N, C-alpha and C positions, 0 to 999 in steps of 0.2 A: 444551691446548685444541685442538679440531678446526680445520681450515683454512677452515671456512665463513665467508664475509664478506658474505652477502646480507642479514643480519638487520637489522631496523628500517628498511628502505627502504619506499618507497611501496607496492609490491605486497604487502609483508607487512602493511601497515595494512589493506588490503582483505581479505586472506585471514584474518587473525587477528581482526579486528573481527567478521566474519561467523561465523567458527568458534565464538567464545566465545558469541555470542548464540544460535546454533542449538543448540549443546550444552546450554546452560541450558534451552532449550525442550524438546529431545528427551529428555534425561536417559537416555542408553543405559547399560546395565550392562556392555557390552563395547565398548571403543574400540580401533580398530586404526589405526595410522599407518604409511604405506608408506615415507616418507622423512623421518625424524624430525629429523635434525640435532640441535643441542644444546637443552637445556632452558633454559639461561640464558647470557647473553653480557655481557661488559663493554663498555660504550658507549665510542665513540671520537669521536663528533660529526663525522663526515665530512659533506661536502656532500650526499651521498646520504641520510644519516640525518637531516640537517636538513630535507630535502625530504620525508622520510618521517615517522617517529614524532614528531619535534619539531614539525613543522608541524601534525600532527594534534592533539597535546596542546594546543598554543596555541589553535587554532581551536575545538576541542571545548569549551573553557572557556566559549565564547559560545553554545553550542548545548546546551540541557538534555538532550535525548535522547541525544546523544553523550557528554556528561559523566556521565550515569547508566549508560552502557553498562558491561558487565562488563570489556571490553577496556580502557577508559579507567581504570577503578578499579584493575585489576591492574597495568597498565603505569605509571601515574602514580606509584604507590607504589614500584615497583621502580626506576623511572628516577631517583627522588630519591636512590637509593643508588648510582646510576651503572651500573645493569644493565638489560638488556632480556630479557623472557621470550619464549622461542620457543614453538612450538605444543605440544610435550610438556608444558611447565610450565603453559601456559594450560589445556590439557585436564585435567591433574591437579588444578589449582586449581578449575576449574569443576565437575568431577564428584565429586572427593573420594572419600570412602569409600563413597558410594552405588554407585559403579561396582565391579563385582566383578573386572574384568580390564582391564588396559591392555597393548597389544601394540605395541612399537615396533621398526621395521626401519631399518637404515642400513648403508651400506658402510664408514663411518668408525668404527673401534673407539673412538676417543677421544670422539666425539660420544655414543655409547651409554653410555660410562662417565660422561659428564657427566649424562645422563638418569638413570642409576642413582643417582648421588650426590645429585641433586636429589630424587628419589623418597624416598630415605632421610631427607633433611632434613625433608621434610613428612609423614613417617610413612606412606608408601604403598608401600614396598618389597615387601610381601607380595602385592600385586595387580599388580605391574609385571613384564612379560617383555620382554627385549631380545634381538633376533636380528640377529647380524652376518652378513648374507647378502643376496643379490639379492632385493629385495622384490617384484618382479613375480612371480617364481617362488614365493617364500615365501608371499605373500598368496593367490595362486591355490590353492596346496596347502592353505592354512589355511581358506579359505572354507567348504568343505562341513561342517566340524566346528563352525561358529559358529551361534548362534541367529539367527533372522531379525531380531531386534531390534537386532543389532549395528550399530555406526556405523563406517563405513570412510572414513577421511580419506586421500585420495590426493593427494600433493603432490610431483610429480616435476620440474616445469618442462616437460620434453618428454613429450608424451602419445601421440605418433604413431610413436615409434621402438621397434622390437622389441628386447628385452633377450635375455640368454642363454636365457631361458625360452621364447623364440619368441612372446611376447605383448607387447602394448603396455599402457600404464597405462590407456588407454581400455578395452581388453579387460577389465582388472581391474574397472573400474566396471561394465561391461556384465554381467559374470558375477555380481557382487555384487548388482546391481539385479535381475536375473532370479531370484535366490534370495530376494528380498524385503528385502534389507538397506538401511539408510539410507546414502547416499553423498554425500560432498562432495569434489569434485575441483577442484584449482587448477592452472592452467597459464600459461605466459608466452609472449610473442612480441616481436619487435624491429622488424618492418616491417609495412606494410599487406599486402604479399604473403604474409608468414608468417601473418598473422591470417586472411586469406581462405582460405588452404589449410587451416588448422586448422578454421575454421568449416565448410568443406565436409566435411572428414574426420569431424568430430563428428556433424553432422546426418545424413550418409549412413550412418555406422556405427550410429547409434541407430535409424534407420529400418529398416536391414537386420535388426537384432536385435529389431524389433517394439516398441521402447521409444518411446512417444509422450508420456508424462507426465514432463516434466523441466523444470527451470528453469536458464536459462543467461544470465549477464550478463558483459559485458566492459567494462573501463575502460582507456582508452588516453590517453596524453598527446597533446595537439593538436600537439606537435612531432614526432610519428611521421610517417615518410615511406613512400612506396609500396615502394621497394626499396633504400633506403639508410638509414644511421644518422646522424642529425644530432647527437645527443648521447647520453650513456650514463649515466643515473641508476641503472643496473643492469638494469632491464627497462623498456621503453617502454609495454608494455601487458600486461594479464593478465586471465584469465577465471575465473569460478566456474561449475561445472556441478554440479547437485544432483538427486538422484533419491530417490524414496520418502520424502520429508519431508512433514511436516504443512503445512497451508495457512498456519499461523502462521509456520513457519520460512521458507516461500516468501516471505511478505510481508516478513519480516525481511531476507532477501537483497536484495529489490528496494528496500526503504526505505533501508537503510544504504548501498547502492551510490549511490543518488541523493543522499544526504546528503554522501557523499564528494565527488561532483562539485561540490556547492555550496561546500564549504569549500576546495576547490582552485581556485575560479574565478579568483583573482588570484595564484595561486602562481607562483613562479619556481624553476627548477633552474639554479643559476649564472645565466647571462644568457638562458636559454631559457624559452619559454612552458611553464609547468608545469601549466596548466589541463588538465582531463580531459574526455573525452566518454564517454558510455555507449551501449552497443548491446546489444540482447537477441537471444539465439539463437532 
């Protein structure tokens, strides 16, 4: 098993809930994921997971729209077996055989082996490609060969740091967006200062590239502080940035983000305030 430990925490709930619903709506035939990690993980019921997927599943039982979501349906079934589905498994389950091609990048070989094994189990090996390489470079090089209808899922945590390729993950989104592709980017932050810096980086970079039509939402714990870390549930805030999606998908992003704020209004992470607030870019 790969060394990833971030799975099933609160930022994953935001990312994966929205990813599933948007993919169901957009139905792309080519799906590319820059930082896949594993397809499936054994659950360990840490405090961070209790604040994440366990809280979501408990509260979603009381909210019909969340209980009917693709994410709830997929995860509740797998959680009953003691597992959590990561984004590669969620994407493969949502799109299935109607997608002609799945492309997964990661630097951890064991994570990609996990993805390959899961693809074989659900009968999708023939359409799955795995690339054990730097994904910023790999994705940038891949983009010109893809149809404009491709869906690019960019999931790096840090979107403002240049990799060996000399580009950032926001650069990947910008290039894919300008080529007409559908993009969903997730990123995280730990302090208010980090958040403000990223917000400025995102808006200024998109403006410079001439990209005006985009959707951006951020959810952060009310326990987040300006320049210090009061508690560490893995990530104190995260954002979703989307481009070239349909109006229905845009509405999905906004609606489900607001619903997460609602179901976390009385949440606790250990003894800390686990409630969330939302901000739009």
